[in-house]
N, C-alpha and C positions, 0 to 999 in steps of 0.2 A: 126207175132203174138207173144205176150209175153208168156213165160213159167216160172214156179217158179224155182228159184235157191234154190233147196231143201237143207236145213241144216240137220244135223243128231242130232238135239237138239230140245227141246221144249221151249227153252229160248226166242226165237224170231221167228216170222213168216218168211216164205221165201220171198226173193226179187222177184219182177216181172222182168224177164230178157228177152232179145231178143233170140229167138230160133236160134240155130246154129251160134251164134256170134263167130267171129274169134279173140276175145280178151279174154284170159283166165287169171283170177285173182286168186291167191292162197294166202289166208290169213294165217298168222303165218306159213309160209313155214318152219320156224325154230324158236326155242326159245332160249333165252339167258341162261337158266338154263341147267346145264349138266344133261343128263339122269341118273336116278338112276342105280347104279351098273356099270356104264361105267366110271365114274370119276376115280375110283381106278385103272382102266386099262390105264389111260391116253388117253382115246378115247373121243373126243368131238362129238357133235351131227352131225356136218357136215361130219365128217369122217365115221360116222356110217350109212350114206345113203346106201341103196341097189344099185345094178347096175341099172342105168337108161339110157339105150341107146337112147330112144326117146328124153329125155331132153338134153342129151349131143349133139345129132344131131342138135337140135334146137339152142343150144348155139353156135355151129360152124357157123351158118348162120345168127343169129340175132345179132344186136348190141345194145348197151345201148342208149336208146332214152331220158330217163328222170329219174332222181333220186328225190324222195321225202324224204327230210331229216327231222330228228326229234330226239327224244330220248325216252327212255323207261318210262319216267315220264310224258309224255304228256297225257292229259285226253282221247283223242281219239287215238285209235290204228291206225297204218299206213294204214291197209286195209280199215278202215272206212273213212279215209281222201281221199284215192284213189277213193273209190266209190262215195263219195260226189262230188269230182271234176269232175268225169266222167259225171255227169248230171248237173253240174253248181250250186250245192248246197253250202251254206256257210260251212266253216270249212275244205275245201279241202287242200289248201296250207297254211292255217294260222299257225303261230308258236306262241305258248303261251309264254308270257314274264314274268309271275309271279307277278310282281308288277303293271303292267298296266292293263287296262280293258281287260278281256279275249276276244278272237275273237268270232264271232258268231258261233253257233254250228248247225250242220245238224239236222233237226227235225225228228230223227229216231223214237222216241216214237209215234209221230203223224202218221207217216207212218205205224208203226206196228199196231196201233189201227185201221187204215183204212183197213189193211190186215186182221184184225180179225173181220171185218164187223161192226166196230163202226163208228159213224159219227164224223169225224174230220173237223170242219169248218175252212175256211181260216182265218189265223191269230190267231187261238186258240192255246194256249200253253199247251203242254202235257208232261208227264213224265211217264216212265215205272217203276213200283214198282215190284221188284222181291223178293218174300218171300224166306228167306234163313236161314241158321244156322250159327251163329257166334260162333266159338269155342274159349273158353277162355284158353289160354296157360299160361305158367309160367310168361311170361313177355309181351305178346301181344295177340291181337285177330287174328283169321284167318277166312276168309269167305270161307266156304266149297262150293264145286260145288253144285248149287241148285238141279241138277238132282239126287244127292245122297239122297234127301228127298223122292223121289218116291211119290210125293204128288198127290193124286187123286182129282177128281172134288168135292166130298162131303166134304172132309177135307178142301180143299182150300176155298170153298165157306163159310164154317163155320168160318174159321179164318178171311176171308175177311169181313164178316158181323160183326165180333167183333171189327175190327179196323176202319171200315168205319165211325162211328160217331165221332171218334177222329179227323180224317182229315176234315170232313165236319164242325166240330165246328170251324175250322180255315179258313173256306171259300173255302176249296179245294173240288172238286167233284171227287168221285171215281167210277170206272166202272170195273167190272170183265171181263177179256178177255179169260183167260185160267188158269189152275192150277198154273202155274209159271209166269203168266202175269196179274198183276193188274195195272190199269191205273189211273193216277190222272191228273186233269186239274186245272190250276190256272194261272192267268196272270203273277205271279212272275216267273213261270217256263220258260218264254220266254228268260229271261236273266240270269237264274241260271246255271252256268257251272256244269257239272256232268261227272264223270269218267265212261268210258265204263265198263260194267260188266266184260268183258274180262280182263281188267287191274287188277281187284280186286280178282277174283277167286284164291283161294290158298294163298292169301296175307292178310296183315293187312289193313282192310278197313279204319282205322283212318288216314292212310297216304295218302288216296285218297280223303279226304274231302277238297274241294277247299277253298281258302281264299275269302269268299264272305259274305256280310251281311245276306243273306237269310239262310246261312248254320246254323246259331244259332238256328233258328226255326226247321230246318231239324234234327239237333242233338237232340233237345228236343223231337220231334216226335218219333225218333228212340228209345230214352230211355223210353218213355211212352208206345210204342208198346212192348218193351221187358217186362215191368212190366205187361202189360195187358195180354200177352200170356203166362206168366210164369206158371200159374196154370190153363190154359184153358183146358177144358175136352178133346179136340182133342190132345193136347200135353201130357196130362196124359195118354191117351190111347196109344199114340205112344211110350212113354217111357216104358210103361208096356210090349211092345213087342220089346223093345230095338231098336226102330227106332229113327232117329234124330228128335229133336223137331224143330219147326219153331219159332225162337226167335228174328228175326229182318227182315229187308228188305234192298235192295239196290235200289237207285233211279238213273236212267240213261236215256239217249236219250232225254234230255230236249231240248225244242225248239218250235217255233211256226209253225203251218201248213202253207204250201205255200199259197201265195196270190191268189185272183181270176185271172183266165186266165193262171196261171202257171200249176196248177193241179199236179197230181202224175206222176212221170216219169216212163218209162220203161228203165232198165239199159241195155246198149248195150254191155253186157259182159256175160261170163259164170263164175260162182264162184265155185271153187273146195274147199269145206269146210272140207273134212275129216281130213287132217293133223292138221288143226286148232283145231277141237274138240278133237282129240287124245291128243294134248298137254295140253289142258285145263283139261282133265281128268288125266293127268300125266301118260298116257299109251304109253310108248316108243315103244314097239313092234307094237302097233296099228298104231303109226305114221309111222313106216317103211313100214307096210303093205299098208297104205294109199298112200304113195309115189309110191309104186310098182304098185298099181291099177291106179294111175294117169298116170304113164308112159305108161301103157298098153292101156289106154283109151283116155282121153282128149289130152295128149301129142302127141300121134300118130295121132289123128284127126287134131291137129294143124299142124303137119308135112305134112300131106296130103294136107291141104289147102295151105300150103307154096309151095308145089311142083307144084300146078296148078296156082301159081302166085297171090293168094289172099293176101291182106295186113294184115297179122296176127300180133298180139301183145301178149306178155306174161308179166304179172306183178307178181313179187315175193315180198311178204311182210314179214317182220320180226317184231320184237317188237319195233325197232327204226326207220328203214327206209323202203322204197319200191323202187324197180327199175322196169321200164318198158322197155322191149326190143322189137325191131321191125326189119323187114328186109329192109335194105336200097336199095337193088336191087332185086325187085321181079322176074325179068326175066333175070338171068345172061347170059352173052354171052358164046359162045362155049368154049373159052379158060378158062374162070372162072370155067365152069362145069368140064372140064378136070382136071384143077389144083386141084380142091377140091377132085377129085377121087383118086389122087395120094397120097401115104403116106407122101411124103415130102412136099406136098402142103397143107396139112390140119393143121389147128391151133386149135386143140381140146381144147375147153374151159373147165374149171373145175367148176362143179356145186358146189362142196364143198367150193371152194375159194369164189365164188360169194355169197353163202348163209352166209358165215361167216361175210361178210360186212353188212349184214342186221341187 
């Protein structure tokens, strides 16, 4: 039976996952940016990991099965590519080339709409519009984490109603899904590449607009939304209480819903999302605490499954690459068991060294 892979965020609905799956996926296990306050001490993020005995024990017994290579400028984050390939969706192993036609993308927005109880017909192209605040700095924009808006249902619906005619005048259909989840439908979204929201949070959104003919319309719509919301009563009230205004949106997850007969998959994995969300919020202590909780919970459960000979897998994802580890010998012989127990026979892997490669 599927169970939700529950995220600690309202940005997207949870994935339907297989209960008790022995494949653990950790999105954004580590970030490229140095944690605030640590760089001055010469301490990088990997060195700042807490003691993780269960993870180290797994690394002693698991071997690298597959590397998913990429870079930090790809529109899809590594964990999204891993999850897409796990169920045979497009975009899993594709590498963007910049000048050539971009690869097909996984239809995340159509799935999220389905998870929100909306009807996503086969072949219908969807996109997720996330209302957001774009902060104007001295020389560039920054898209702040949408959860910082603390946007409620009433405010969100009022802003949605204000921008809906603008999109529908262009032939796009809009549907409200949740305060931070507005959905759009249009045939052009099937082939429009879009950067994951994870890529853009805390960064300059202009750098993540792809080179595509449809982007010209998208930029115009963003500009018109900014002007439309500038003096909207909801934003006036929010500014009066020093809350962030909603002054733009980010479009992500574009793609067409699966064809008839394919349907919506159940992911044969467990997703441990807490380190991911801590990094998006820039909360380094929370990232450390999330890793500690992972080690005491899912990592121990994976170790127990390994002990009884189940074929476990662990996938660690960074901002550039992802690595999947598995056990080559599920039932080791007596001599292998004895050798592992001896101090001179153990080859303790370094979690920090592995994470740095991501």
